[in-house]
Phi, psi and omega in degrees: 000315179296323180292320176297318180297319179295318179295323177292335180279337186302310179299323178294319177296321177300319180293316180298321177298317181298317185292321184272327189279314183294314181294343179305319180282317189286332186268358179294129183230158173263195180292343179284344184082002180272151180290156187280152169266127187256126172248131179265148181224103175278127185216156170276100185260352171225169178088194189295333182259013186294335175302321176287320178297320179289325173298319179291319178299316178301316183295320176299317179298319178300315181295319181299318179298319179296318180296314183290327178293337179261016176114357181064221180250098179055044177084358176255140181293149174267130176242140177257135172246125181258150175221130180274114180273354176055018184063033185235112179298334180291348180265357189299314183298314178301318181298314178298320178296318181298318181285323182274313182279315183276317181271344177077028181292135179268343174205171183234150171223153177118216183089112181257295186280138188301311183293322178293316182292324174304315179290319178301316186295321180298313180292325178291321176294320178302322181274005180058048179244117177303133184228113175263102179288135184250339192222316184304137199246339184310134179311324190300337185297325178252022179246010189260001185061029175281110187292340180268000188254120178239154179221129182279314181279154181292161176288160183300334179294345181254357186300320192255021182300316181287325177297317178301314179300317180295316178302315184287320188269336188241319191256329174048061179290152179264336184210154181210139169254144182244127180244122188216148174287142180280070176228177179299315180295312184296317182288320178296314180296318180297315178301320179294317178292324177300316179299316179301315180298313181297316182297336184244019172068025180261130185294130170276100187292316183197149176237117183236101178270151182215160181264124182298329180296330186256000188299126178189162177305320179297323179288323186282332186305307177295328178294325184270349185305325178297340181280349180282340182285300176231084185302137177283167177299322184225149167241115181260127184243136179237101189207162170273185192302299183297322180293319180300317180296314179295321178298309183298316179298319179292320177301318183292318180300319179285352177061041175278120188278005182299148169292150184245139175224150177231143181272072178053233175046241185286350187275355181256352183286138180306330180294334176300311181299316182299313189267336175282330178058224184294340180296338181275350189299132177081003178295138171261137184230121171292136177216165183254353186194150168211156185295342181278357179294143185276048176261137180302125178091352181299306183290324177297318176298312179302309183296320180295318179298314182297318178295322185278327188240356173074012172217163184273143176271155173250199187295335179297320177290320181295321176299313182295315180302313183288327182295322179291327175300315179298314180299317181293322175301317180293319180292329175291330180271341183294138181287346175202182177256026177278150182306318182291328179280328175294316177300320180297318180293322178294321179298332182264008181293132171204097185214162174260136179231169177301336178281338183132187180290144182231120171210139185260117183255161163245119181206150182049239178263005189265148170228142179053051185238128172277152179224134185225172174278130181258170182227173172236132178254150173238138174273122179223124181049042177077013179231154172272134174226141181287127178242346180201145005296158187300328181286348179252351190290144175273118185308319179292345179279338186275119180297152178291000000 
């Protein structure tokens, strides 16, 4: 009898859920009494990459407050709907469905990990939902002719342009080993660095791919052991946070005298400095942003984040903050909230943000891709300092 009663209640409960759950998003109003405009943000909010997801979420929240304080979207409040992708590409379809069908998002911003965001972008494009990627870097994301996919951050093939320039003009290494995570981001970044070395006559001393799932000092020691015999001038690492910390510490423990460089990602997070400690000293890091850049709002964003959350943001946060400003600007200019008019407004975007100038270009194999100037940081006394380009460098940060 109880089983029959439960079965008979299921359709009723489903209807009640539909009545109560969907209007929850639609009926949220601001002081104007108008319903909210919903933007969805897929992020890794749990798991190994949650530190980056939380930094991006905090930055989105800061931007949302600023947008709503300045009138929202044509007088309507902006609401953010978050979905945890858990760093798992297999969850991408469910995440897109959650944000668009259940939360009612009219567009998306965010995306951290490359392989996850690549899957998210494919499903968003299939659903005809504009998606402004703020962080995921693999070149492939904006090479697929997906009309709904725009990207604020540069592709990974452009991440190390300033580092490469610095190597050629100032450091002139003769050899380099590349240590990289076996992921979409890691393999793409490693291939790009290999091309740079080959084009400039720098010996590729060793290529060491590793599994992020197995990363630990005990795992890294035998992988790095060949570098102890004839150390290369440089060891370039392409890793996320926990792996980067373990790699740097292991290299120091093995007393490999090579100079070290890191390809953005995990090496710019404040926890890297805290947990790597002295092992990180003199490390060079490719980055996309620093608070010292002369972009309007860059220092204010940095100071605001530091005051609100007690830690410093890196480029991942600046990307997220700026991406939501770009999305809001496009929605304010769009003649409606339909996908085609949102795309038209994004196509016409040309604005300055705390992350830098934003305009979506088509060039080489890329479509709807922003391109910016990158920088090089050096770790000195537990702090990041800009060493390149020369016009942005802090004189005391550059080694003699």
